[in-house]
Structures are given as structure tokens and as C-alpha cells.
N, C-alpha and C positions, 0 to 999 in steps of 0.2 A: 429598390435602390437603383439609382441611375448608374450606368457604367462610368468608370473613372479612369482616365489615362494618367500614368505617373510620369514625372519628369525624368530626364536622362540620369541624373544622379539622385539616388533615393536612399534614405536612411531607414532601415527596418530595425526596430527594437523588439526583441522577444524576451519576455519575462517568464522564466521557468524552463528548466532543462529536463523536464519529465518526458514522457513518451510523445506528447503532442508537440512540444517545443522542439525536441530533438529531431523528430521526423521533419518538421518544417525546415530547420536550419541545415539538415543533412541532404535536403533535396539538391538536385544539380545546380551548380553555380550559375547565376544569372548576371549577365553584364549590366552595369549601371546600378546594381543593388549592393549596398554595403550593409552588413548586419552586425548588431550588437546584441549579444546574448547575456542576460543578467540572471544570476541565481544566488540564493543565500547560502548554498553549499557548493563546494568545488567539484562535485561528482554527480554523474547520472546514476540513478539507482534502479535496478530491475526489481520493482516492488513485488511482483507475484511470488518471488522466492524469498522474500524477507523473513517469512515465518520460519524458514529452514535455518537462518542465522540465529533466530531467537531460540530454536530448539536443538542447537549444537550440531547440525548436520553440515552446514556450509560456513566458511569463513567470510568475513565482510568483503575481502578483496575479490571474491569470486562472483559477486553480483553488483559491483559498483566500479565505475571507470572515471578517471579525472576528465573533466570537461575539456580542459585545455589540450590534453593529449588527443582527444577525438577530433579536434579542429586545427591541429598544428600545421596541416598542409593547406589550409584554407585561408589565404591572406585577405579574403573579403570578410572574415568573421573575427570580431573582437569579443573576448570573453571577459566579463566583469563579475567579481565576487561582491555581492551587496544585497541588502534587504530593501525591497521597495515598500514605501509607506503610503504612496498615493499617486494620483495622476492629475496633472494640470491640463485639462482638455483644451482650454482656450489657448494656452501657451504652447501646447504640444510638447509637454515635458513629463518625464517619469521622475518622481521624487524619491530619493533614497534616504535611509535612516541617518546618514552622516551629514545631512543638510544639502548635499549636492543634487544636481538635476541633470538628466540625460535627455537632450532634445530628440524628437522623432518626427519622421514623415508618416510612417505607418507603424502602429503599435499592435503587438499580439500578446495578450495576457493568457498564459498557460500555467497558472499558479497552483493548480491542483486543489486538494482538499485537506482538511485537518480533522481531528477527532471531534465528535459531538457527544457531550454528556447530558444532553437534553435538559439543560439548565442547572445541572449539578456539577459545576466545574471543579468543585472541591474534591471530587472523586479522582481527578486526573493523577494526583500525586500517589494515590493508593492503588489505582488500576490503570497502568499505562496502556496506551493503545499501540498500534504497530503501523507506523508510517515512515520512519526514518531508521538509519543504522543505529542511531543512539537509542531509539526505542527498542530495537532488537537486542542490543547488547545489555540494556537494562533488564529486560525480561529474562534473558539467559542467565544473567548474574543472580537475580532474585530467585529463580527456580533452582539453580545449582546450590546456592547458599542455603536454601530451605532444607535440602537433603543433608547438607553438612551439619547444620545446627540440630536437625532431628537426630543425627547420630550421637550427639552429646546430651540431648535432652532426656531427663529422667522422669519428668512429670507426664503421665499418659495423655492427659487432655492437651497439653501444650504440644506434645509430639504429634497427636492426631491433626492438630491445626496446621502444623508445619508440613505434614504430608497430605494436605488437602489443597488442590489446585482448582481454581474456578475460572472458566473462560465464559465471558458474558457476550452473547450474540452468536447465533448459529448460521451465519452466512459462510461463504467459502473460507475466509480467514479463520473464523472460530472453529469450524469443522477441522481444518487442516492443523491448527494448533493443538486442539484437544486430542486428535489422533496420534500426533507425534509425541506429545507429553506422555500419553498412556503407554506407547511403545517404549519410551525411554525408561519409565518407572517400572514397568511390569516385565520387560524382556531384556533390558540391557544392564541396568545399574544394580540389580539385586545381588549379584555375586561379589560386588565390590565393597559392601558395607558389612560390618560385624555386629552392630547393635540394633539395627533396624532391618525390616524386610520391606524394601521399596515396592514390592508387589502388592502390599496392603494400602498403597496410596490411593486416595480418592481423587478422581478427575471429574469435575462437574462441568457440563456444557449447558448453560442456562439461556433459555430463549423465551421471550415474552409471547411470541407468536405460536401458531399451532404446529409448525413443523420446521425441521432443519432445511437449509438450502431452499428457501421459499421461491427463488427465481427459477428453480428447476422443476420439471414435471414431477407429479406426486410419486410415480413409481421409482424414480431415481432418488427422491427425497427419502422415501421409505427404506430403500436399500442402504443409503448412507447412514441412517439411524441404526439399522441392524448391524452394519459394519462397525460403527463406533461402539455399540454395546458389546460386540464380540471382543473388541480390544480392551474392554473394561471401563469405558466411559459411561458415566451416569448422565443420560440425556433428560433434562428437565424442561418440558414444553409447557407453554401457557403459564409460565412462572416468572413474572417480571421482578427485577431486583429493586427493592425499595430503599436500601441503604447499603453503603460500603464503609467499613471502619477498618482501622489498622489490625484489628483482631478477627475480622470476618465479614461476611456478607449476610444481609437479610433478604431472603427470597420470599416474597409475599409477606407472610407474618412469621416465617421460620428463620431463626438465626443459625448460621453455620459457621463454626470456627474455621478460619482459613487465613493463611498468611501470604499466599501468592494469588493475586487476581489479575487477569488480563482482560482488557476492554476491546471487544470486537463488535460492538452493537450499533454504532452509528458514526456517520461522517457528516461534516458540514463543509461547504465550499469556502475557499479563501475569500477575503473581503473585496474582491475585484468589483462586484456590483456596487458596493459602497463607495469605492474610489471613483467610479464613473457616474454615480448618482443615477443609476438606471434600475428598472424593475428586476426583482429576483423572485425565485420560487421559495417554498418553505424551507428548503435546505440551504438557501443563500446563493444558489446558482444563478448567474446572470441570464436573463432572457434575451436571446439574440435573434436576429432576422435570418432568413433562409441562406444568406451568404456568410453566416456566422459573425456578422458585424454587430456591434453595440447599436441599438436603435438610434437612427439619426446621426451616426458617426461612421461613415464609410472608411475612415482611416484607422479604425480600431476594431480588431477582431478579438473574440473571446472563445477559447477552445478547451477541450478536455473536461476534467471534473469541475472546472470553474464555470462551465456553461450549461444551461438547460436547453437541450436541443431535442425537439420531439421527433419521434419516428412517424412513419406513414399512418400508424394506427393511433397516434396521439400520445402514446406513452413516451416518457423521457428515455433517451439513449442511456444504456447502462454505463456506470463509471468504471470501465475496464480498459486495459491497454490498447486493444485493437481499435476501439472507438476513438480514443485520443489520437492514435497514429493516422487514422483515416482523416480526421479533421485537420491535422497538421499538413498532410499531403494535399488536401483540398485548398487550404489557404495558399500554399505554394503555387498551386495551379492558378488561382485567382490573381496572385501578384504577377506571375509570368504573363498572363493575358493583359493585365493593365500596363505593364512595362512595354509590351508590344503594341499597345494602342488598340487591342481587340476587345470585343464585348466580354463581360463577365460570363463565366461558364454557368451551366444550369445550377440551381440551388443544391446545397449539400444533401446527399442521400446516404444514410448509414446502411452498410451491408453487414448483417450479423454473421459472425463467424463461429458462433457456438459458445457455450459455457462449459468450463472445466473445473473440477475440484478433486483433490486427492484426499484419501482417508488412510493414513499410515503409509507404509512402504510397499504395499502390494495391492492396493485397492483404490479405485477412483470412479468418478462418474463424468460422463461426457454427453452433452446435449447439443446436437446440431439441428434440432427440430425434426428433420426428416430421418435422422439416425440417432439412436441413443445407445451408448455403451456403458458397461459397468464392470467392476471387478478388475481382474488381471490385465485384460486387453486394454481397458480404458486407462489403466495406470501406465502402460507402455506408451500409449498415444499421448497422454498428458506429459510424460517425460520428454519424448521426442519433440513435441511442440515447444516446450519451454527451452530446451537446449537450442533449437533452431533460432529462436528469437533473441538469444544472448548476443552480445556484441563481441566479435572477434573469436578466432580459433582457440586462443589460449583459454578464454573463459569457458568455452564449450567443452574443451578437453578436461579442464579442472573440475567442472561441475559433474561431468559424466563419470570421472574417476571417483569423486567423493561419493556419488550415489552407488557406484559399483562396489566400492570398499565397504560402505555401510551394509549393502545387501549381502555380500559374501562373508563378512566378518561379524555382523551384528553389532558393530561399534560405530559411534559417531565420532568424527575426527576433530570437532571444534569445541570440545568440552573444557574450555579454559575460563576461569574466573579472572578477569583482567582488571577489575576495579572494585575496591571495597571488600570488607570482610564480614559485614554484619548481615545476618539473614533477616527475612521478613519483608514487609512492604516498603519500609523506609530505606533510602539509600544511605550509605555510610557518610558520616560527617566529613568535611574537607580535611580534617587532620588525620582521618583514618583511611583515606583513599590511597592505597598503595597497589602496585602491580604485584600479583601473586602468581 
């Protein structure tokens, strides 16, 4: 791509306030550049801790921040709440769902990823994934309601199904969810019920592949499996799910009665590649050039989970927060160079900062390549790293306190059922949705 100098007054439109988009917009203010940030939600979400909202450890306000508040001191940034439905490349306009359009000089698509059910989209209503605050509160509600209904259920088979929890997919999210659900059932709730023993709950972690945490070294993967089993999780490897129904899941040829299912098995990119009519990989991620531009369009960047960016060994960059933040910072560097009339910087190069996953409240695995940690020390490192990357001192203190309270008291502080009163995989009907 040839170097491109930008005019004195330039309108940058950024779609998506995730890690990549936020990093770009939060870069130092550049004269001559005005920014419009568009997101379909009014908050930035710290997704790595979303599973802790789903499993009653953290409240929603501890891992999400209003976007407008983050940029209230930046008069060069305009924030818009809206859903993008397409891009008019020739007219240089971003199209919104209300029929309006936002013109741009440079466009950055940082629209993230969504759940992928591998062609079985009908499973989504029965097995929610974990990408948004709404997903987290839905999972939390269904899980807690399952225990409540089991307390009143007199049929043994129905009670067993209510006390069976299936997590599909053994990547970091699946491992973290399964570990915390096991701790909740087997170590925290059992003293609070009179007609059921929550320690008898079955927590299934189902993985079609040969091991958990496939992106980690085998030694750490094996440790994670043993740690999960010590917590009481049944780890089922090489067992793909062939069907999900309201009353249970079919694992291979075996049907297991189960009323709470969580999907952590796959993601697909947002439709950005379709909007731009450019090539994409099998997961729908847009194929970009070394400057993270859409091919043939130096005025359009695609970053984060939306983009397929190869590493030096040809493998795609992982869909994790540090990768998206590095890409956002790189695009800011390119734009500053162009505004100053300087050549584009060298092509984007990803710097891997390690993989982390936690297993319950006192075990984790950390892989830096040159250094591997497991157990208690890894858990402390995992916690410190996550607190460091939270936004603002208030959030860091709140999350640290919640973790400290959970550790010393053995109690989760966010065990509230805030919507619906019906257990099982189906949400309450509109007439039954009340705050409890």
C-alpha cells in the first residue's frame, strides 16, 4: 500500500468500543482529527471477567463502564449509540439500522465476534454463549433458578436434570465457567438448601477435541484437567455434542438430562467482511493487509476479532484482548504518521504477551512460552494482571475487594436473581418477568 497523507481536517469513524476500538480512541489527542465512536451498547465491557458475573462473583457495574463517561474530557470525540448494518465504500458512509448514515474519511471496524453454533443456530436459545452482560445475567439467572426449582422438585429424575450443568467447549471460558460452577455447587450453596444436597450436582465440561485448553502446552492442559476433576467437574474429551434440547444434551450417542447448558465452543467474526465485500477466513474474519487495511482500501482498517491477521509463523493472531489493543495502538500510529505527512510505519507485528486461564479460586495456568506457571502462584499472577488492565481505580478496588471477600468468606457477593422466576433453559415469559 502506498503512503497516504491526510487532509488538515479529517473525520475518523470507529465502529466498536471493545478493546481495539477503545485503545485507538484513547490514544493521545491528535490535532486536525475528529473522531466519531459508534457502538450498539453504551458501555465498554471487560470481557475476560464476564464469566465471573455469570457465576455470581462480580456485579455488572464492576466490569463495564459508560463510553460517554470515558470520553467526557475529549471534545474531539463524539459518541453515538447505534447499530451498524453496512458500509457504503464508494460514498464513504457507515449505514445505521435507523436508516441514517455517518460519513467518514477514515473508517476503523472493530466490531468483535459473536457466538458460532456451527450451523445449529436453533441451539442459541437453549445454550447461551458468553459475550455480553445480557448473556452473563441470563446464565446466572438460569443457573440459580435451577437450584431453586430443584429444591421443590419431588421427581428424582427431574431433580437430577435440574442439578446437571453442561458447559460445551473447553477453552479458557469453558474451563473458567466449569470451575466456578463446581465451587458454587459443592463448596458454597450446600448449607443453604434443606431438600437437596447441591454437592451432588453434576458439572460436565464437554469438549470435542482431545484436551482442554488446546492453545496451552500439554503439561498445563493436563494440569488444568486434573484441577477441574479435583473440583468435581466431569471432563468429557473427544465427545462432540450432537443435539441440544430443552430437557438435555446428546453427547455423541448418549443423552444426558440437563436443564442448564452454556455454550463456550466457538465464535464467528462480525459481518464486517460482508459489509466490505472482501475475502474472509472460515471464521468470517476479514483478511487484511500488513497495515491492517481492507485490501485496496487504505481508508478502511479492520482490527481485533473482526480481522484475520497472521503472525510471523503464519498462524492467525489469537482473539484476545492484548492482540486487539496492540492493533488499536498501531492504527493510531499510522494515522498520526499520515496526518503529519510522514511515511506509514512498518507493518503491524504482534507481540505475544502470554495465555492465562483460571480454574476456580485458587488455581490457574499461565503460559509465556519461555515461562510456565500453574497453581497458586499462577492464580495470583492472573488476578494481578486482570486488576491492572481494568479501567479506573474504583473498578480495581471493587474487583479486588470482591475477590478478597469471596476468598475469606467462601461466599459470592452477586447471587441475585434479577429477572424471571422460571427455572430451566427457557427464559420467563414477558408477563412473568419481575424483579425478585
